[in-house]
KETI-704487 format. One line per 3 residues: number of its first residue (from 0); their letters; for each residue x, z, y of C-alpha. Coordinates in steps of 0.25 Angstrom, whole numbers, always signed. Each point is the difference from the previous one (the first is absolute). Layout:
NUM> a> X Z Y; ...
end
This chain:
0> mki> +616 +268 +412; -12 -8 -4; -4 +1 -15
3> isa> -12 -6 -6; -6 +7 -12; -11 -7 -7
6> ill> -7 -1 -13; +0 -13 -7; -13 -4 -7
9> tla> +3 -9 -13; -8 -8 -8; +2 +9 -12
12> mam> -10 +12 -1; +4 +14 +4; +8 +7 -10
15> paa> -1 +15 -2; +16 +1 -2; +12 -8 +5
18> adt> +0 -15 -7; +13 -2 -7; +2 -13 +6
21> vvl> -1 -6 +14; +2 -15 +4; +7 -5 +12
24> yht> -3 -15 +3; +10 -6 +10; +1 -12 +9
27> sdv> +11 -4 +10; +3 -12 +9; -13 -6 -1
30> hgg> +3 -8 +12; -15 -5 +2; -1 -4 -14
33> ysv> -14 +4 +0; -5 -13 -8; +1 -4 -15
36> hqa> +14 -9 -1; +2 -11 -11; +12 +2 -9
39> krn> +4 -6 -14; -3 +8 -13; +2 -5 -13
42> geq> +3 -15 +7; -13 +1 +7; -3 +3 +14
45> kpi> -9 +12 +0; -6 +10 +11; +8 +13 +3
48> ggf> +0 +11 +10; -7 +4 +13; -9 +12 +3
51> aal> -12 -5 -9; +9 +0 -12; +7 +13 +4
54> ssl> -15 +7 +2; -5 -4 -13; +12 +5 -7
57> ihk> +0 +14 +6; -16 +2 -2; +3 -1 -15
60> ekn> +10 +12 +1; -6 +11 -9; +10 +10 +6
63> pyl> +1 +6 +14; +8 -8 +9; +6 -3 +14
66> lld> +3 -12 +5; +12 -1 +10; +8 -11 +8
69> sgd> +14 -1 +5; -2 -8 +12; +1 -15 +5
72> tfq> -15 -1 +0; -4 -11 +8; +10 -8 +6
75> gtp> +3 -14 -8; -14 -8 -1; -9 -5 +11
78> egn> -10 +8 -4; +9 +12 +2; +6 -4 +12
81> fsk> -11 -5 +8; -9 +13 -4; +12 +8 +5
84> gaa> -2 +9 -12; -14 +1 +1; -3 -7 -13
87> tve> +10 +10 -7; -7 +12 +6; -13 -4 -5
90> lmn> +5 -4 -14; +8 +12 -2; -11 +9 +5
93> llg> -11 -7 -10; +10 +2 -12; +2 +15 +3
96> ysa> +15 +1 +2; +5 +14 +2; +13 -2 +8
99> mvp> +10 -10 +5; +14 -1 +8; +2 -10 +9
102> gnh> +10 -11 -3; +9 -7 +11; -10 -12 +1
105> dfd> -12 +9 +3; +8 +2 +14; +1 -15 +2
108> ygm> -12 -1 +11; +4 +13 +7; -3 +15 -1
111> dvl> -14 -2 +6; -4 -9 -12; +5 +10 -10
114> kkm> -6 +12 +7; -14 -8 +0; +1 -2 -15
117> akg> +4 +14 -2; -12 +5 +7; -9 -10 -8
120> fnf> +5 +5 -14; -8 +10 -8; +13 +7 -4
123> pvl> +13 +3 +7; +13 -9 +4; +12 +9 -6
126> stn> +14 +2 +5; +10 +12 +0; +11 -7 +6
129> mye> -5 -8 +13; +2 +7 +13; -3 -3 +15
132> kat> +13 -2 +8; -5 +8 +12; -7 +13 -8
135> kka> +8 +0 -13; -14 +1 -6; -8 -9 -10
138> psf> -9 -10 +6; -15 +6 +1; -6 -11 -9
141> typ> +8 +5 -12; +1 +12 -9; +12 +4 -8
144> yii> -9 +2 -14; -14 +2 -5; -4 +9 -11
147> ria> -11 -7 -10; -7 +7 -12; +0 -9 -12
150> ggh> -5 +4 -13; +2 +14 +4; +14 -2 +4
153> kia> +6 +2 +14; +7 -13 +3; +9 +0 +13
156> img> +2 -14 +6; +11 -2 +11; +6 -13 +6
159> ivg> +14 -4 +3; +1 -12 +10; +13 -9 -2
162> tht> +10 +2 +10; +2 -14 -1; -13 -2 +9
165> ats> +9 +2 +12; +5 -14 -1; -9 -6 -11
168> tlp> -12 -2 +10; +2 -4 +14; +9 +11 +5
171> anv> -8 +1 +14; -13 +4 -9; +7 +12 -4
174> kdy> +10 +3 +12; -7 +14 +3; +2 +5 -15
177> yfg> +11 +4 -9; -1 +1 -15; +7 +12 -8
180> dep> +9 -2 -12; -9 -3 -12; +7 +9 -11
183> kea> +2 +12 +11; -14 +0 +5; -5 -1 -14
186> rkw> +7 +11 -5; -4 +8 +11; -15 -2 +0
189> vkk> -1 +0 -16; +6 +15 +1; -10 +3 +12
192> imr> -12 -5 -8; +4 +7 -12; +3 +13 +7
195> kek> -14 -1 +8; -9 -7 -9; +4 +2 -13
198> pda> -5 -13 -6; +0 -5 -14; +7 -12 +4
201> iii> +5 -8 +12; -1 -15 +3; +10 -6 +9
204> lah> -6 -14 +6; +13 -7 +6; +2 -13 +6
207> igl> +14 -1 -6; +3 -4 -14; +11 -1 -11
210> ggp> +6 -12 +6; +13 -5 -6; -2 -11 -9
213> fgg> -14 +3 -2; -5 -5 +13; -12 -9 +0
216> krv> +0 -1 -15; -9 +3 -12; +9 +10 -8
219> dvk> +1 +10 -11; +9 +10 +7; +11 +5 -10
222> adk> +10 +11 +4; +13 -8 -4; -5 -10 +11
225> ilp> +0 +10 +11; +12 -3 +9; +8 +12 +7
228> eme> -4 -4 +14; -15 +1 -4; +2 +16 -2
231> qng> +3 +0 +15; -11 -8 +5; -16 -2 -2
234> tla> -9 +7 -9; +11 +3 -11; +7 +9 +12
237> var> -13 +7 +3; -2 +3 -15; +13 +7 -1
240> avk> -3 +7 +13; -11 +7 -6; +5 +2 -14
243> gyp> -7 +10 -8; -13 -1 +7; -13 -5 -6
246> vvi> +1 -13 +8; -5 -15 -2; +5 -11 +11
249> fgg> -7 -12 +2; +8 -10 +7; -1 -12 +8
252> hnh> +6 -10 +10; +8 -8 -10; -11 -7 -7
255> tai> +6 +5 -13; -10 +2 -12; +4 +9 -10
258> fns> -6 -2 -14; +0 +14 -5; +4 +7 +11
261> ykd> +14 +8 -1; +3 +14 -3; +12 +4 +6
264> eps> +7 +10 -10; +10 +7 +10; -12 +5 +8
267> gvl> -11 -1 -9; -9 -8 +11; -8 -12 -4
270> lae> +1 -12 +9; -10 -11 +1; -1 -13 +9
273> sgs> -12 -10 -1; +5 -13 +6; -7 -6 +10
276> hly> -13 -9 +5; -8 +8 -10; +3 -7 -12
279> nvs> +2 +13 -6; -3 +14 +0; +8 +12 -6
282> rie> -7 +10 -10; +7 +13 -1; -5 +12 -8
285> lef> +3 +14 +3; -2 +9 -12; -2 +15 +2
288> ddn> +0 +12 -9; -14 +4 -3; +4 +14 -1
291> tgr> +10 +2 +12; -4 -13 +9; +15 -2 +1
294> lvn> +3 -16 +0; +7 -2 -13; +2 -16 +0
297> tsg> -1 -12 +8; -1 -14 -4; -5 -14 +5
300> kli> -2 -14 -1; -1 -13 +8; -14 -6 +0
303> elw> -1 -15 +3; -13 -2 +7; -5 -12 -8
306> ted> -15 -1 +2; -3 -5 -14; +5 +14 -4
309> tgs> -4 +8 +12; -13 -6 +4; -5 -1 +14
312> ddy> -8 +10 +8; -9 -10 +8; -4 +11 +10
315> vlp> +14 -2 +6; +0 -16 +1; -10 -1 +13
318> viq> +10 +9 +7; +12 -9 -3; -8 -13 +3
321> kyk> -4 +5 +14; +14 +1 +4; +4 -13 -7
324> dea> -10 -7 +7; +4 +3 +13; +14 -4 -4
327> dav> -4 -13 -7; -6 -6 +12; +14 -3 +5
330> mnq> +9 +2 -12; -5 -11 -10; +4 -11 +11
333> eis> +10 -10 -5; +11 -1 +9; +11 -8 -7
336> yte> +6 -2 -14; +14 +1 -8; +5 -9 -11
339> vel> +9 +12 -6; -4 +14 -3; +6 +10 +10
342> srn> +5 +11 -9; +6 +14 +3; +8 -1 -13
345> fre> +16 -2 +2; +4 -14 +2; +10 -6 -12
348> ggi> +14 +3 +5; -4 +10 +11; -7 +12 +4
351> dnm> -10 -6 +11; -14 -5 -3; -7 -12 +3
354> agd> -13 +7 +7; +11 +8 +8; +8 -13 +3
357> wfa> -13 -7 +5; -5 +11 +8; +15 +2 +8
360> dam> +0 -16 +1; -14 +0 +7; +5 +12 +10
363> rrq> +12 -9 +3; -7 -12 +1; -11 +6 +9
366> akt> +9 +7 +9; +10 -11 +1; +13 +9 -4
369> dig> +12 -2 -8; -4 +11 -10; -13 +7 -5
372> vqn> +0 +13 -7; -11 +8 -6; +0 +13 -8
375> sgg> -3 -3 -15; -9 +11 -2; -8 -7 +11
378> vrt> -2 -12 -9; -12 +6 -8; -5 -11 -10
381> nia> +3 -14 -6; -7 -12 +5; -5 -9 -11
384> kgk> +1 -15 +0; -12 -7 +6; -8 +2 +12
387> itf> +4 +12 +9; -12 +9 +8; +0 +10 +10
390> rdv> -1 +9 -10; +13 -4 -7; +7 +3 +12
393> yqi> -6 +12 +3; +3 +5 -14; +16 -4 +2
396> mpf> +0 +6 +14; -10 +11 +1; +7 +8 +11
399> dnt> -2 -2 +15; +15 -2 +3; +3 -8 +12
402> lvv> +11 -11 +0; +12 +4 +9; +12 -10 +4
405> tel> +13 +8 +1; +15 -4 +2; +11 +4 -11
408> tgq> +14 -3 +1; +7 -7 -12; +6 +13 -4
411> qvf> -13 +8 +1; -6 -12 -9; +10 +2 -10
414> dmv> -2 +15 +0; -15 -1 -2; +1 -9 -12
417> nrs> +11 +10 -5; -9 +11 +1; -13 -6 -5
420> ihl> +7 -4 -14; +2 +13 -7; -1 +6 -15
423> kgg> -14 +8 -3; +0 +7 -13; +13 -8 -4
426> lpt> -7 -13 +3; +3 -10 +12; -11 -2 +9
429> ttl> -3 -3 +15; -7 +7 +11; -1 -12 +9
432> qfs> -4 -15 -2; +7 -9 +8; -2 -15 +5
435> gir> +12 -8 +7; +10 +7 -9; +7 -1 -13
438> atw> +9 +11 -5; +8 +2 -12; +3 +15 -5
441> kik> +6 +7 -12; -1 +13 -7; +13 +9 +2
444> een> +0 +8 -13; +2 +16 +1; +14 +4 +1
447> aat> +1 +13 -8; +14 +2 +7; -5 +2 +14
450> nep> -14 +5 -4; -6 -13 +7; -14 -4 -6
453> art> -3 -14 -3; -5 -8 +12; -3 -13 +6
456> evi> +9 -7 +9; -4 -13 +7; +11 -10 +1
459> evs> -5 -11 +10; -12 -3 +8; -3 -14 +5
462> lcg> -11 -6 +9; -7 -13 -2; -5 -3 +15
465> ntc> -8 -11 +2; +1 -5 -14; -7 +11 -7
468> dsg> -13 -9 -2; +7 -13 -2; -1 +1 -15
471> npi> +15 +0 -1; +4 +12 +10; +15 +0 +4
474> ftp> +7 +13 +1; +10 +6 +9; +7 +14 +0
477> vdy> -6 +9 +10; +9 +1 +13; +2 +15 +2
480> tkt> +1 -2 +15; -12 -8 +2; -14 +6 +3
483> yrv> -12 -4 -8; -15 -1 +2; -8 +7 -11
486> atn> -14 +1 -3; -4 +13 -6; -12 +10 +1
489> nyl> -3 +13 +8; +0 +9 -12; +14 -4 -3
492> vgg> +6 +0 +16; -7 +14 +1; +8 +6 -11
495> gng> -7 -4 -12; +7 +0 -13; +11 -10 -1
498> gdi> -1 -1 +15; +12 +7 +5; +8 -12 +5
501> lgk> -12 -8 +5; -3 +12 +8; +13 +0 +7
504> gtv> -3 -14 +5; -4 -5 +13; -15 -2 +1
507> ked> -4 -13 +7; -15 -2 -5; -11 +8 -5
510> nqr> -13 -6 +5; -8 +9 -9; -6 -11 -8
513> vlr> -1 +5 -14; +9 -7 -10; -11 -5 -10
516> dyl> -5 -10 +12; +13 -6 +0; +0 -2 -15
519> idd> -13 -7 +1; +5 -8 +11; +12 -5 -8
522> lka> -8 -2 -12; -10 -9 +8; +13 -7 +6
525> spv> +8 -1 -14; -8 +1 -13; +11 +4 -11
528> kve> +3 -13 -7; +14 +4 -6; +6 +13 -4
531> pyg> +6 +7 +12; +16 -2 +0; +7 +10 -9
534> prl> +5 +8 -7; +5 +7 +13; +6 +13 -5
537> iqv> +10 -5 -11; +7 +10 -9; +14 -5 -4
540> k> +10 +6 -8
end
């Protein structure tokens, strides 16, 4: 087993005895968010985030520190995608990261790209639970854990790749690999590391999170908000599996930002998540006993990277600008406009969103099909009212998925909608966004007598046919015996999350043209002048 042992040189002066505090900085789901953003603060637009702000912050740290990441590093902006991660490699090396775990979207351009990134990093890519199907061994470009010395303390860092990666990237990209159960692998490796290395603390970098009602939110997590199902999945399940060990878990994937970290009392483990797109960084303090060197306390907070607070390191900016210039030559060209904001918030009265509705409409129009279907997680941003550039399209659809036309029976169409609408953390949501469809659904309450949990149930699915874009669509119930043409993407047809029914259809077309090009064609032909029809997924009593 390959193990890297290294001494981390910190900015602090060498100390004759162990420092009582070591600081961990953590990022996750940067998604190519290298540059400063704009966001509202006290009613005004202010600059926030990016690597220059992060660099300035950590270089002011007076304690020994480690800088770590939980994956999804580059995929999501033109700068990240066009460079195929080269910008991420250069910037993470520049800031002195110590380790990372790959996220599902780090696999989006295939294994060769991730291997090239791993070779370019000045630090290891970690995974304890990713295995080659052929050999049952870990990939050669990953390491299970690494030992770093910070402030005189021995810190072990290990990685956990989310099992969801099998379907949350293009499944073909990871078809030769399997991912071990996160809690079981975590417990196995924590015990092994403690026995072999006897570290003062173990840090788990994971591309999974608390999930539940906290997904995608900025939250101050409290114990009374933890749902029972969260104890079986995600980082909380990992924490319970390593109960009693000196562990801190950094999560990711869900884009949750936890303000003050969360100490799970049953396990004694501290959990932190740092949001996304480098708006924030988590700062965790490990406090050690001066005499024994034992870890005695862990605490943390989320730091918002407002540049008026952090400052900005100018030496980082030329690196960002180099990749931005390469992308801007194309990305800033105007291609169309919208007279309404295309938001990812639920539409009033439904659980579909206007950005997803337009997206699926464009797929249906361009493919000339009865129905359009896009996975909700593949609609990545809003599009603001006004001009639309190539960059806007690239950011709402950063993936290089292709458009696929398949055929489903009416019964399969109904089943697809019924499976898409579900409860997550007790709240209704939808895995898929639809065009050409309107559905009504309800929540069936928990039945204590039969021990059935609450669930959703679709009542009716109707289609609008050639009236969908008329401004006054007319709906007729789906015909269960009829066959319908459906425009979707290769991720869903290939078994991606939410694509189980679509994968059973009869594929008629896949010309390998990326879906983003169809969106551009649709915008050029049909600027968005009115709201897409909706809501489409309507809750009834």
